[in-house]
ZAMARGU-4260 file (C-alpha; in steps of 0.2 Angstrom, whole numbers, plus 5000, padded with zeros to 4 digits):
<rodrens>
0) 5000/5000/5000 | 5006/5017/4996 | 5001/5035/4995 | 4993/5033/4978 | 4974/5033/4978
5) 4964/5026/4964 | 4948/5035/4959 | 4939/5018/4961 | 4943/5018/4980 | 4931/5024/4993
10) 4935/5032/5010 | 4925/5027/5025 | 4921/5037/5040 | 4913/5032/5056 | 4900/5045/5061
15) 4890/5047/5077 | 4871/5045/5075 | 4859/5060/5076 | 4854/5054/5094 | 4872/5058/5099
20) 4877/5072/5087 | 4862/5080/5079 | 4873/5093/5071 | 4880/5078/5060 | 4863/5075/5052
25) 4850/5085/5043 | 4834/5077/5038 | 4842/5060/5038 | 4857/5065/5027 | 4875/5068/5033
30) 4878/5086/5036 | 4895/5095/5032 | 4898/5097/5051 | 4902/5078/5051 | 4916/5081/5039
35) 4925/5096/5048 | 4940/5092/5059 | 4954/5104/5062 | 4966/5089/5064 | 4962/5082/5047
40) 4947/5071/5043 | 4951/5053/5048 | 4945/5040/5036 | 4949/5022/5031 | 4953/5018/5013
45) 4946/5003/5005 | 4962/5000/4994 | 4962/4981/4991 | 4945/4978/5000 | 4927/4979/4994
50) 4917/4993/5002 | 4907/4979/5011 | 4922/4971/5019 | 4930/4988/5024 | 4913/4993/5031
55) 4912/4977/5041 | 4929/4979/5048 | 4925/4997/5053 | 4908/4993/5061 | 4917/4981/5073
60) 4930/4993/5078 | 4920/5010/5079 | 4904/5016/5086 | 4890/5024/5075 | 4886/5024/5057
65) 4899/5021/5043 | 4898/5032/5028 | 4908/5031/5012 | 4915/5045/5001 | 4923/5041/4984
70) 4941/5047/4980 | 4933/5054/4964 | 4922/5065/4974 | 4937/5071/4984 | 4946/5075/4968
75) 4931/5084/4961 | 4932/5097/4976 | 4951/5097/4976 | 4953/5089/4993 | 4969/5082/4997
80) 4970/5064/5003 | 4984/5059/5014 | 4989/5041/5018 | 4993/5040/5036 | 4994/5022/5042
85) 4992/5020/5061 | 4996/5007/5073 | 4978/5001/5073 | 4975/5002/5055 | 4986/5001/5039
90) 4972/5008/5030 | 4970/5024/5040 | 4971/5040/5029 | 4965/5058/5031 | 4956/5070/5020
95) 4963/5088/5020 | 4957/5104/5012 | 4973/5105/5002 | 4991/5100/5004 | 4994/5117/5014
100) 4977/5117/5024 | 4971/5103/5035 | 4953/5107/5038 | 4941/5105/5023 | 4933/5122/5018
105) 4914/5124/5021 | 4911/5121/5002 | 4922/5105/5001 | 4913/5098/5017 | 4896/5102/5010
110) 4899/5094/4993 | 4907/5079/5001 | 4893/5077/5013 | 4880/5077/4999 | 4890/5064/4990
115) 4892/5052/5005 | 4883/5036/5005 | 4878/5027/5022 | 4885/5010/5022 | 4881/5004/5039
120) 4868/5008/5053 | 4870/5000/5070 | 4855/4991/5077 | 4842/5001/5087 | 4849/4996/5104
125) 4865/5007/5100 | 4870/5019/5113 | 4885/5028/5118
</rodrens>
């Protein structure tokens, strides 16, 4: 695995449900607030895994919903994807606003939120 991201890859993000973070959701859709992080938006790349397999892996390690954003959508808003493997995951990456700016702009976050697809919703007994 390297720092090259294929346009066919997806990036997965764990997101708290509306019961925990109502600002992350707007009428059942992901809001741009869920994609704003001054330290860089933490995601997992699919790389050699299917979205289904990567989602299953994330759902077992993180709480909340799992949403996917395509690399193509990131490229369309000129977001910068940085490969940042961690001790817990060789797939860990971050989405930045640009090579020089860590946080996504309001417009980038809004457009990526609109393009996001919900991949996993925990059962109704979920609570944090």
